[in-house]
C-alpha positions as CSV (number, residue, x, y, z in Angstrom):
1,M,0.0,0.0,0.0
2,V,1.2,3.5,-0.8
3,L,0.1,6.4,1.3
4,A,1.3,9.9,2.0
5,I,1.7,11.3,5.5
6,S,1.2,15.0,6.0
7,L,2.9,17.0,8.8
8,D,0.2,19.7,8.4
9,S,-3.2,20.0,10.1
10,V,-6.1,18.1,8.8
11,G,-7.7,21.2,7.3
12,I,-4.5,22.2,5.4
13,T,-4.0,18.6,4.2
14,R,-7.5,18.4,2.9
15,Q,-7.2,21.6,1.0
16,Y,-3.8,20.5,-0.5
17,M,-5.4,17.2,-1.6
18,R,-8.3,19.0,-3.3
19,T,-6.1,21.6,-5.0
20,N,-3.7,18.9,-6.3
21,D,-6.4,16.3,-7.0
22,L,-4.5,13.6,-5.1
23,R,-5.9,10.1,-5.7
24,Y,-4.1,8.2,-3.0
25,L,-4.5,7.9,0.7
26,V,-3.1,10.9,2.7
27,V,-3.1,10.8,6.5
28,T,-1.7,13.0,9.2
29,F,0.5,11.7,11.9
30,P,-1.8,10.6,14.7
31,Q,0.7,11.6,17.3
32,R,3.6,14.1,16.9
33,K,5.9,11.7,18.7
34,L,5.9,9.5,15.5
35,E,7.7,12.4,13.7
36,R,10.5,12.0,16.1
37,L,10.4,8.2,16.1
38,Y,10.8,8.0,12.3
39,R,13.1,11.1,12.3
40,V,11.0,13.1,9.9
41,S,12.8,16.4,9.6
42,A,12.0,17.6,6.1
43,V,9.7,17.0,3.2
44,P,9.6,15.2,1.0
45,Q,10.7,12.1,2.8
46,T,10.3,8.6,1.5
47,L,10.0,5.7,4.0
48,V,9.5,2.1,3.2
49,L,8.3,0.2,6.3
50,N,7.6,-3.5,6.7
51,S,4.4,-4.8,8.3
52,V,5.7,-4.3,11.8
53,G,6.9,-0.7,11.2
54,T,10.7,-1.4,10.7
55,V,12.2,1.1,8.3
56,L,13.6,-0.7,5.3
57,Y,14.5,2.4,3.3
58,A,14.6,6.1,4.1
59,K,15.5,9.1,1.9
60,T,15.0,12.8,2.5
61,G,14.5,14.8,-0.7
62,L,13.1,14.1,-4.1
63,L,13.5,10.6,-5.5
64,Q,15.8,10.4,-8.5
65,N,16.1,7.3,-10.8
66,G,18.7,5.6,-8.6
67,S,16.6,6.2,-5.5
68,V,13.5,4.7,-7.1
69,D,15.5,1.5,-7.7
70,S,16.4,1.4,-4.0
71,V,12.8,1.7,-3.1
72,Y,11.9,-1.2,-5.3
73,T,14.7,-3.3,-3.8
74,A,13.4,-2.5,-0.3
75,L,9.8,-3.4,-1.3
76,A,10.9,-6.6,-3.0
77,G,13.0,-7.8,-0.1
78,G,11.5,-6.4,3.0
79,F,7.9,-7.3,3.2
80,G,8.4,-11.0,3.9
81,R,10.7,-10.3,6.9
82,R,9.5,-9.6,10.4
């Protein structure tokens, strides 16, 4: 599953989604401590997590071609592990 996590308020996030016609799930962090737990310091940030929340891949900044390959590798190898 792919989803986006917004660091903004629910209202700002909903407006951004409408303005940009986003067609995937966007959620806000339910607790601010999760920002610290996953070390979210800037946007955009890409995280690939396994089913128990372990970070398999992390990158701050825009994804370039080589970065996308790393995401695919993490997705292919990480979801079977716990």
